[in-house]
Structure formats: C-alpha cells, structure tokens
C-alpha positions as CSV (number, residue, x, y, z in Angstrom):
1,X,29.3,8.5,27.0
2,X,27.0,9.8,24.2
3,X,25.4,7.4,21.8
4,X,26.7,7.3,18.3
5,X,24.6,9.3,15.8
6,X,26.4,8.1,12.7
7,X,27.1,4.4,12.1
8,X,29.0,3.7,8.9
9,X,30.4,0.6,7.1
10,X,29.7,-1.7,10.1
11,X,29.3,-5.5,9.9
12,X,26.6,-6.4,12.3
13,X,25.9,-9.7,10.4
14,X,24.1,-12.1,12.7
15,X,24.1,-9.8,15.7
16,X,21.3,-9.9,18.3
17,X,20.0,-6.3,18.6
18,X,17.1,-7.3,20.9
19,X,16.1,-4.6,23.4
20,X,18.4,-1.9,21.9
21,X,17.1,1.6,21.4
22,X,18.4,4.1,18.8
23,X,17.1,7.6,18.3
24,X,18.2,9.9,15.5
25,X,21.0,7.6,14.3
26,X,22.1,7.5,10.7
27,X,23.1,4.0,9.5
28,X,25.1,4.0,6.2
29,X,26.2,0.8,4.5
30,X,25.6,-1.4,7.6
31,X,25.2,-5.1,7.1
32,X,22.3,-6.2,9.3
33,X,21.9,-9.5,7.5
34,X,20.6,-12.4,9.7
35,X,20.2,-10.0,12.7
36,X,17.4,-10.5,15.2
37,X,16.0,-7.6,17.1
38,X,13.1,-8.7,19.4
39,X,11.7,-5.6,21.0
40,X,14.3,-3.2,19.6
41,X,13.2,0.4,19.0
42,X,14.6,2.7,16.3
43,X,13.1,6.2,16.3
44,X,13.7,8.9,13.7
45,X,16.7,6.9,12.3
46,X,18.0,6.9,8.7
47,X,19.1,3.7,7.0
48,X,21.1,4.2,3.7
49,X,22.2,1.3,1.6
50,X,21.9,-1.2,4.5
51,X,21.3,-4.9,4.1
52,X,18.6,-6.6,6.1
53,X,18.9,-9.9,4.2
54,X,17.4,-12.8,6.2
55,X,16.9,-10.6,9.3
56,X,14.2,-11.4,11.8
57,X,12.3,-8.6,13.5
58,X,9.7,-9.5,16.3
59,X,7.8,-6.8,18.2
60,X,10.4,-4.3,17.0
61,X,9.6,-0.7,16.2
62,X,11.0,1.5,13.4
63,X,9.2,4.8,14.1
64,X,9.4,7.6,11.6
65,X,12.5,6.0,10.0
66,X,13.8,6.6,6.5
67,X,15.1,3.7,4.4
68,X,16.9,4.5,1.2
69,X,18.5,1.9,-1.1
70,X,18.1,-0.9,1.5
71,X,17.7,-4.6,0.8
72,X,15.0,-6.6,2.7
73,X,15.5,-9.9,0.9
74,X,13.9,-12.7,2.9
75,X,13.5,-10.4,5.9
76,X,10.7,-11.3,8.3
77,X,8.7,-8.7,10.3
78,X,6.4,-10.2,12.9
79,X,4.1,-7.9,14.9
80,X,6.4,-4.9,14.2
81,X,5.5,-1.2,14.2
82,X,6.8,0.9,11.3
83,X,4.5,3.8,11.7
84,X,5.5,6.9,9.6
85,X,8.5,5.2,8.0
86,X,9.5,5.9,4.4
87,X,11.0,3.5,1.9
88,X,12.8,4.7,-1.2
89,X,14.5,2.5,-3.8
90,X,14.4,-0.5,-1.4
91,X,14.1,-4.2,-2.5
92,X,11.7,-6.6,-0.8
93,X,12.4,-9.9,-2.5
94,X,10.6,-12.7,-0.5
95,X,10.2,-10.3,2.5
96,X,7.4,-11.3,4.9
97,X,5.3,-9.0,7.1
98,X,3.0,-10.8,9.6
99,X,0.7,-8.5,11.7
100,X,2.0,-5.2,13.1
101,X,1.3,-1.6,12.3
102,X,2.5,-0.1,9.1
103,X,0.2,2.9,9.2
104,X,1.4,6.2,7.5
105,X,4.2,4.2,5.8
106,X,5.4,5.5,2.4
107,X,6.1,2.7,0.0
108,X,5.6,4.8,-3.2
109,X,6.7,3.0,-6.4
110,X,8.0,0.0,-4.3
111,X,8.2,-3.4,-6.0
112,X,6.4,-5.8,-3.6
113,X,5.7,-8.4,-6.3
114,X,7.7,-11.1,-4.4
115,X,6.7,-10.0,-0.8
116,X,4.0,-11.1,1.5
117,X,1.9,-8.9,3.8
118,X,-0.6,-10.6,6.1
119,X,-2.8,-9.1,8.8
120,X,-0.9,-5.8,9.0
121,X,-2.5,-2.4,9.7
122,X,-1.6,-0.1,6.8
123,X,-4.0,2.8,7.5
124,X,-3.2,5.9,5.4
125,X,-0.2,4.2,3.9
126,X,1.1,5.7,0.6
127,X,1.1,2.9,-1.9
128,X,1.0,5.1,-4.9
129,X,2.3,3.3,-8.0
130,X,3.2,0.2,-5.9
131,X,3.9,-2.9,-8.0
132,X,2.4,-5.8,-6.1
133,X,1.2,-8.2,-8.9
134,X,2.1,-11.7,-7.6
135,X,2.5,-10.5,-4.0
136,X,0.6,-12.0,-1.1
137,X,-1.6,-9.3,0.4
138,X,-4.1,-10.8,2.9
139,X,-6.3,-9.4,5.7
140,X,-4.8,-5.9,5.5
141,X,-6.4,-2.7,7.0
142,X,-5.9,-0.3,4.1
143,X,-8.3,2.3,5.4
144,X,-7.6,5.7,3.7
145,X,-4.5,4.2,2.0
146,X,-3.3,6.0,-1.2
147,X,-3.6,3.5,-4.0
148,X,-3.4,5.7,-7.1
149,X,-1.6,3.7,-9.9
150,X,-1.0,0.7,-7.6
151,X,-1.0,-2.7,-9.3
152,X,-2.5,-5.1,-6.7
153,X,-3.5,-7.8,-9.2
C-alpha cells in the first residue's frame, strides 16, 4: 500500500506521531494541536494552514519542509532538526525552541516577538526583517545568518 502524498482536513488533535516517517507529503488544514512526535521524521513535506498549537516535538526532524500560514502557538521543539525548512506567514506566539539544528532555515519577516529560542544552531539562517523585539534569544549559533533589517532588540 502506497503512503499518502496528500493529507487534507484531518483532525490529528492529541495524536502521538512518534517514530513516524513522511517524505514528500503535503499536509493541508491538518490540526496537529497537542500532538507529540518523539523521533518523527518529515522530509520534503509541505504544511499549509496547519495548527501545531501546544504540540511537543522532541528529537524530531522536519528536513527541507515548507510551512505556509501555520500556527505554532505554544509549540515546543526540543533538540529538533529543521535544517533547510522555510516558514512563510506563520505565527509563533509563545513557541519555544530548546537546542537542535535550525541551520539554513528561512524565517524571513517572521514575528518572533513572543517566542523563545535557546541553544539552537541557526547557521546561515535567513532572518531578514525578522521582528524579535521582546523574544528570548539566548546561546544561539548565528554564524553567517542573514540579519538584514532584523529587529533583535
């Protein structure tokens, strides 16, 4: 049986996605609120208008994924790998990132003012025009990050 390549309008609220692997899947309007996904791997996936509210991600990987119009309100990412992922028109109210590798991530124009990033590797991340006044940004590796127009005050 072939894996689904298009997941639409699903309610995965509170599901445990731990250990699952998805490659090349498009998720549209999927409610991932309060999900957990220890060790899950998403590669080259697209997330459109998905909710990650209060979700908990530990040692998970979102590799080269695209997130458009997604809500990460109060989501927690612990030691996760988001290398090469792109975020467009997403919200990050009270989202927390602890450790992990967010290198080559595109967060252009993102409002991170109510988010917290601690101890993450963000090498060569595109943080152009990011609004992070009031955010907690601590012990980050921002080597070669693009910070043009970013407000990190």
